[in-house]
C-alpha positions as semicolon CSV with decimal commas, in nm:
position;residue;x (nm);y (nm);z (nm)
1;M;5,203;5,110;1,153
2;P;4,853;5,062;1,268
3;F;4,776;4,913;1,614
4;C;4,668;4,545;1,609
5;I;4,514;4,364;1,897
6;H;4,811;4,160;1,913
7;D;5,029;4,480;2,014
8;L;4,862;4,407;2,357
9;R;5,015;4,066;2,393
10;R;5,342;4,197;2,277
11;T;5,334;4,466;2,534
12;F;5,218;4,226;2,775
13;A;5,495;3,962;2,748
14;T;5,746;4,246;2,703
15;I;5,612;4,401;3,062
16;A;5,650;4,052;3,216
17;D;6,000;4,014;3,052
18;S;6,106;4,380;3,215
19;L;5,984;4,231;3,554
20;D;6,189;3,928;3,544
21;I;5,885;3,721;3,523
22;P;6,019;3,338;3,444
23;G;5,982;3,234;3,064
24;Y;5,765;2,939;3,168
25;A;5,525;3,186;3,370
26;V;5,498;3,413;3,087
27;K;5,422;3,142;2,818
28;A;5,139;3,013;3,050
29;L;5,004;3,350;3,119
30;L;5,007;3,414;2,732
31;N;4,825;3,039;2,676
32;H;5,115;2,927;2,466
33;K;5,212;2,568;2,424
34;G;5,554;2,434;2,499
35;G;5,611;2,342;2,120
36;S;5,938;2,150;2,064
37;D;6,042;2,252;2,447
38;V;6,020;1,910;2,636
39;T;6,123;2,064;2,953
40;A;5,776;2,298;2,938
41;G;5,587;1,965;2,962
42;Y;5,697;1,893;3,301
43;V;5,637;2,226;3,447
44;V;5,296;2,262;3,654
45;A;5,170;2,590;3,582
46;S;4,864;2,604;3,840
47;V;4,646;2,923;3,914
48;E;4,812;2,974;4,242
49;R;5,188;2,936;4,095
50;L;5,057;3,211;3,827
51;R;4,864;3,456;4,089
52;E;5,162;3,646;4,202
53;P;5,329;3,700;3,856
54;M;5,015;3,819;3,748
55;Q;4,957;4,069;4,020
56;K;5,331;4,233;3,935
57;I;5,234;4,284;3,576
58;T;4,875;4,411;3,699
59;D;5,085;4,646;3,927
60;Y;5,291;4,777;3,694
61;V;5,049;4,848;3,430
62;L;4,850;5,015;3,698
63;R;5,141;5,229;3,807
64;C;5,216;5,342;3,468
65;A;4,870;5,440;3,387
66;G;4,832;5,652;3,723
67;V;4,590;5,457;3,900
68;E;4,604;5,474;4,299
69;L;4,477;5,180;4,489
70;S;4,204;5,309;4,719
71;A;4,247;5,051;4,971
72;E;4,477;4,741;5,084
73;V;4,294;4,432;4,986
74;L;4,320;4,150;5,214
75;P;4,285;3,821;5,171
76;F;3,987;3,636;5,303
77;E;4,066;3,338;5,612
78;R;3,902;3,032;5,623
79;A;3,658;2,950;5,893
80;D;3,765;2,669;6,127
81;R;3,370;2,553;6,113
82;P;3,201;2,412;5,774
83;P;2,998;2,672;5,597
84;A;2,616;2,683;5,708
85;R;2,372;2,474;5,485
86;R;2,095;2,646;5,349
87;S;1,764;2,548;5,291
88;P;1,589;2,462;4,994
89;A;1,432;2,759;4,802
90;S;1,048;2,768;4,867
91;P;0,845;2,724;4,529
């Protein structure tokens, strides 16, 4: 059977399921609609709620590909003061 681009979506969903990522998160990451699943309409899938499941899938794929992280990624911390104002660009 020849490879098709939809195979990547199937692989993504299979990896997500194998990592025990909740079904509603997988649906949201695949951009699937709830269909006849009424409960899905009540679940809010924000970017922040999907960040951790997506990172788990990414880490798994990178490990399988033999990619090693070059450094620990640290989150940005918010400053206590508002950002400095920029002056308008000169013509």
